[in-house]
C-alpha positions in Angstrom: -120.2 259.1 109.3 -118.9 259.3 105.8 -115.5 261.0 106.1 -114.9 258.1 108.5 -115.7 255.6 106.1 -114.0 257.2 103.2 -111.0 257.4 105.5 -111.3 253.8 106.2 -111.6 252.9 102.7 -108.4 255.3 101.9 -106.5 253.3 104.7 -107.6 250.0 103.3 -106.5 250.7 99.9 -103.4 251.9 101.2 -102.5 249.3 103.2 -103.7 247.1 100.2 -101.3 248.9 98.1 -98.5 248.3 100.1 -98.9 244.7 100.7 -99.0 244.4 96.7 -96.5 246.5 95.7 -94.5 244.8 98.9 -95.6 240.8 99.1 -93.1 239.4 97.3 -90.2 241.1 99.6 -92.6 240.4 102.6 -92.8 236.6 101.8 -88.4 236.8 101.7 -88.5 238.5 104.3 -90.6 236.2 106.3 -88.8 233.0 105.2 -85.5 234.4 105.7 -86.8 235.0 109.5 -87.8 231.3 109.5 -91.5 232.1 110.1 -92.1 230.8 106.6 -90.1 227.5 105.2 -87.7 227.3 102.5 -88.5 224.9 99.6 -85.7 222.4 98.6 -84.9 224.2 95.2 -85.1 228.0 97.5 -82.7 226.5 99.6 -80.1 225.4 97.7 -80.1 228.3 95.8 -79.8 230.7 99.0 -77.1 228.3 100.2 -75.0 228.7 96.9 -75.5 232.4 96.9 -74.8 233.3 100.3 -71.8 231.1 100.7 -70.3 232.2 97.3 -70.1 236.0 99.2 -67.0 235.0 101.0 -65.5 231.4 99.1 -66.2 229.0 96.3 -68.7 227.1 96.3 -66.2 224.2 95.5 -64.5 225.0 98.7 -67.7 224.1 100.9 -68.6 220.9 98.9 -65.1 220.1 99.8 -65.1 220.5 103.2 -65.0 217.8 105.7 -65.2 216.6 109.0 -61.2 216.6 109.5 -61.5 220.1 108.8 -63.8 221.4 111.4 -66.8 221.2 113.1 -70.4 220.6 111.9 -72.0 222.7 109.6 -74.4 223.7 112.3 -71.3 225.9 113.9 -69.9 226.5 110.6 -73.1 228.7 109.5 -73.0 230.0 113.1 -69.5 231.1 112.9 -70.3 232.4 109.1 -73.1 234.4 110.5 -70.6 236.0 113.1 -67.5 236.9 110.8 -70.3 238.9 108.5 -71.7 240.7 111.2 -68.2 241.6 112.1 -67.2 242.4 108.6 -70.6 244.2 108.1 -69.7 247.8 106.4 -66.3 246.8 105.8 -66.9 244.5 102.6 -69.1 245.9 99.9 -72.2 243.8 99.2 -72.0 241.3 102.2 -75.5 240.0 103.4 -75.8 238.7 106.6 -77.5 235.5 107.3 -80.9 235.6 109.2 -82.3 232.7 111.3 -84.2 231.2 108.5 -81.8 231.2 106.0 -79.0 229.9 108.7 -81.6 227.1 109.2 -81.9 226.3 104.9 -78.3 226.6 104.5 -77.0 223.9 107.3 -79.4 221.3 105.9 -78.5 222.4 102.5 -74.7 221.9 103.3 -75.8 218.6 106.0 -77.4 216.8 102.9 -74.7 217.7 100.2 -71.3 217.5 101.7 -72.5 215.3 105.0 -74.1 215.7 108.3 -71.7 215.0 111.5 -73.3 216.8 114.5 -73.3 213.4 116.1 -69.6 212.7 115.9 -69.3 216.0 118.5 -70.1 216.3 122.0 -73.5 218.1 122.8 -71.9 220.4 125.0 -69.3 221.2 122.8 -71.8 221.8 119.9 -73.9 224.0 122.4 -71.0 226.2 123.3 -69.8 226.7 119.8 -73.1 228.2 119.1 -72.8 230.5 121.6 -77.0 230.9 122.0 -77.9 231.0 118.4 -81.5 229.5 119.0 -82.0 229.0 115.4 -78.9 226.9 115.0 -79.4 225.1 118.7 -83.3 224.6 118.0 -82.3 222.5 114.4 -79.1 220.8 116.1 -82.1 219.7 118.6 -84.0 218.3 115.6 -84.3 215.1 114.7 -82.5 214.6 111.3 -85.5 212.7 109.8 -87.7 215.9 110.8 -85.7 218.2 108.8 -87.8 219.1 105.4 -84.8 220.0 103.5 -82.2 217.8 104.8 -84.2 215.1 104.0 -85.3 215.7 100.8 -82.0 216.2 99.4 -80.9 212.8 101.1 -78.9 210.8 98.6 -77.7 214.1 96.8 -74.6 215.8 97.0 -72.3 218.6 96.2 -70.6 218.4 93.1 -66.8 217.7 93.6 -67.3 216.8 97.6 -66.2 214.0 99.0 -68.9 212.4 100.8 -66.8 209.6 102.6 -68.2 210.1 106.1 -64.6 209.1 108.5 -66.1 207.1 111.9 -64.8 209.0 114.8 -62.1 208.5 116.8 -63.2 206.7 119.9 
């Protein structure tokens, strides 16, 4: 009986030690996968860090609806590109589900969210069953916490001119 209790205590101690050592990494992984929400500051830092892997932040800040699709599709495309380049470009880190949603909200708020200028069918086709981004797209902007918190702010150098769609 004492051996069983000793083994259980050792196992519990080992689990607690692992949690203590990797706790910060575990929380980061849970956020990256979308199980825990990013704070606004964390999301902005994440967007800058992840996007700067491939291009300048200035390029993102100047992105406008004349140049391409809404950020929900841009982030999906970047996820696809990174997965294709994985192993070919040193230091390139994938964009996980929770990160994709946070990054999209940051750029939507700081540069412009023009999802409503595109047909939903077209966005769904372009998102290629990317469930986290489809879920974000189907979430009303008012319920997107990061996007709502950044409302009224803009990325340095952005041209916050939102064009009216051609009818």
